[in-house]
N, C-alpha and C positions, 0 to 999 in steps of 0.2 A: 300784930300791928308793929311791934318792935322790929321784926324781921323785915317787913316791908320798908320801914324807915331806913334800916341798915342797907338794904338793897338800893334804895334811892340815893342815899349818901355815897355809897361806893360807885354807883353809876355816874353820879355827877362829878366825883373827884377821881374817876378812873384815869384821865390823862395825867393828873398830878401824881398818882400812884405809879404809873408807868415811868414818869420822869424820875421819881425817887428811886424806883427799881433800877433804871439804867444808870443813875448817878451812883448808887451803892455798888454797882458792879465794878466801878473804877476805884473804889476805896479798898484798903486792905482789911476787909471784914470777912467773916465766914460767909459762904454762899447762901446759907439759909437765913441771913439777916432780913431780907425783905419779907419773908414769911413770918419771922418773929415780930416785925413791926406791924404787919397786918393783923396778926393774932392779938398783939397788944392793943390795937385799936378796936378790934371787933370781937374779941373773945373766940370761942369755938366757931361761931358763925363766920368770923373773919377768916378762919382757916378754910372753912367750906367755900366762902366767896373767893378766896385767893385761888384755890384749886379750880373753882368754877370759871373764873376769868382766865386762868391759864388754859384750860380746855377750850374755852371760847376763842381765845386768840389762836390756838393751834387749828381749830376747826375753820375759822375764818381765813387763816393763812392758806390752808390746803384748798379751801373752796376758791379763793382768788387764784391760786396757782392752776387749779383745774380749769377755771373759767378762761384764763389767758391761754392755756394750752389748747383748749377746745377752740377758742377764737382764732388762734394762730393756724390751727388746722383748717378752719373754714376759710380764712384768708388765703391760705396756700392753695386750697381747692379752687377758689375764685380766680386766683392769679394764674393757675395752670389752665383753667377753662378759658380765661381771657387770652392767654398766650397761644392757645391752639386754634384760635379763629384766624381766618385770613382777613386781609385789609379791604376786601372789595364788598362783599355782601353780608358779612357776618356769619357765613356758614361754617360748619365744622370741617376741619381738615382731617382727612383719613390718615391716621398714623400707621 
C-alpha cells in the first residue's frame, strides 16, 4: 500500500520533479543532486522510482522519435505518389 501511495504521489508531482531537476541543472551543484533529493523524499523506493521515471522518459522519447520518423516516411511516400500523378485523370506516370 505504501509503494502504491509513493507511485501515485510521484506520478502526480512528476512535472514538479522535472522542473526541479531542470532547475538544479543550472545551479552549481553536483550532477547527482536530483537523485539525492528524490532518494531523500522517498528512500530506496525513491531511487527505484527515479531510475524508473528516467527509463520511462528515455523510452517515451525514443518512441516519439520513431513515430515521427515513421510518419515522415509515410508522408514522403504519399508526397512522391502524389507528385508522380498527372493532372488529367489521376493515372500513374511511367517513370
